[in-house]
C-alpha positions, 0 to 999 in steps of 0.5 A, a space after each residue: 861392833 864387838 862380840 863376846 868370845 862366846 857370840 865370835 865362837 858361834 859366827 866362826 864355827 869354833 869353841 870358845 876354848 880354841 879361841 883362847 887356845 889360838 890366842 895364846 898361840 898368837 894366831 888369832 889374838 882378839 880385837 880387845 881385851 878388857 883391863 880389868 876383866 881379862 874378857 876377850 872381845 873380837 870384831 867380825 872383821 876377824 871372821 875370814 881369818 877364824 873360818 880359814 883357820 878353822 878350816 886348816 886345822 879340820 884338815 890337821 894341818 900342823 900349828 907352824 904350817 897354819 901360821 904361814 897360811 893365815 897371813 899368805 896369798 891363796 896360792 899359797 894356802 893351796 901350795 901348803 893345803 897340797 903338800 899336806 896331802 901328800 904326805 897324809 897320802 904317803 902316811 895312809 900308805 905306810 900305815 897300812 902297809 905296815 898293818 897287812 904286814 903286822 896281821 899276817 905275823 899276829 895271825 897264825 891262819 895262813 893267807 891261800 888263793 886258788 888262782 886258775 894256772 892260766 890266769 896266774 900264768 898270764 899274770 906273770 908273763 904280763 906284768 914281770 917284763 916291766 920290772 928292772 932288770 936287777 942292778 939296773 935300778 935306782 931303788 936297789 932290789 925293790 925294782 927288779 921285784 913284783 908286788 902281789 897283793 891278794 885279798 878275797 876279791 882279787 889278786 893284783 900283781 905290780 911291776 915299774 921301771 920307773 918308765 912303765 908301770 904294770 897292774 894285772 888282776 886276777 880274780 880268785 877261786 877261793 880265798 882263806 885267811 887274811 890280805 896279805 902284801 908281798 914282793 918276789 924277784 920278778 926274774 924268779 916269778 917269772 921262771 914258774 909261769 910255764 909251769 903254773 899254765 899247766 895246771 888247772 889251778 894252783 894254790 898261792 900260799 902265803 905264810 912267812 914266804 910263798 908257796 905255790 902248790 899245782 897238785 902233788 908239786 909246789 915251788 917256793 919263792 922266797 920274799 923280798 923285805 922291802 917298801 915298793 913305791 905306791 902304785 895306787 897313788 899313780 893310778 889315782 892321781 891320773 886325770 881324765 884323758 883328752 884323747 882316746 884312741 884304738 888302733 891295731 895293736 900288732 900294726 902299731 907294733 910291726 911299724 915300731 920295730 927298728 925305731 928310737 923316738 917315735 912322735 904320734 899325730 893322733 886324731 879321731 880317725 888316725 894315727 901318723 909317725 910322719 909322712 911315711 905311716 898312716 894307722 886307722 884308729 877310732 878316737 876322740 880328740 887329738 894330740 902330738 905326742 912322743 915314746 921311746 919306742 922299745 918302751 911303747 912296744 914292750 906295753 904292746 907285746 904284753 897286750 892281748 887281742 887285736 886292738 889297743 886304747 891309748 888314753 892320754 890326758 896331755 903329752 908330758 903325762 904317763 899314758 894309760 895304754 889297755 887292752 880292747 879285751 881284757 879289763 884286768 891288765 893296765 899298762 902306763 908308759 912314761 911319754 918323751 918331750 919333743 924336740 920343736 
C-alpha cells in the first residue's frame, strides 16, 4: 500500500518538508515518484528506517553519521550514539567553562566566599596531596594544580594525578558575586593551610587572581590559565557499587605499610590480605581487587574518623573511598590488575 508524503509524515512523525530534504540527501528516498507530477509515495515498510532517522536527528547526530547508522547493525548504531554523547558532554563542559570565565570577566562585581578557616584548611590538607608533583605529569602544569569552583551553595576543591581523584566541598558562610572557576598550584595552596586554620573565617576573593583574607592579613595566589580534566563526567559515570565495605581506617592503613601491591579479598564480614591479615568489616557483596598500596594509603590518610567506606563497582574501575564521618570528602583510587 502506497502512502502520500503527508500520510507517511504523520505515520513516522516527520514533516513533509523533512521527508523531501532526506530524499534530496539520499537518506530516505520514496518508494515511488509519479513521473507526471513528481508526487512522492512511500511504503509502510519504510517506517522503521524513517523513525530511526527521526530519532537520530533528534539527538543532533550529524548527517554523515546518520547515513552510516541507517544501514548499520543495532550494536554499531549504539556505538555511534555513545560516541556522539561523549562529544556532546565534552562540548557542554567546555561551553560551561568558557561561559563561567566570560561572565567573571564581564561582570565587575568581585566574587567572594566566606569560609570557616578550619574547614578551608582541612579541605586544602585533604585535596592537595592528590595533585601531581610539578614536572611529573603528562598534562603539564594542569595536574599539579587544584581546581577551585566557587558557587553560592558550595565551594569545591578538586585534585587528580590520573590515578587518584580527590573532591572536597565546603559550604560558604556567605557568598557574593558570580560563580567562578580557577586553578591554583597545589604546592602554593598547601603553604597557606596552617595560616588559614588560625582564623575563624577566611574570605576568598576572585578578581583576576585569588586572594585569601584573614582579618587584616591576606595571601595572594597566582591562578593558572588552563583547561582542567572534566572530573564531573568521571563522577557521573560511576555505576552503582557491586560491593560496599566499611573497615577500620587506621588498621587498614597500618597493614598497607611497607607493601607494594596488595590484593584485597573482601566479603560481607572481613577484608583479607593473603593468609596473614584479616580485618573485621561490614559490607555487601564480595570481590577480589588489587591496589598500589601507597595510593590506597594516601587516600586513607586524607580521610578522617575511625572507619572508611570502600565502594567497588568492579575490579577494573575506580574505587570510591569515603570517610564514614565526613560526607563532603570523596577520593577515587584506580585499582591495579592482579596476575592470575
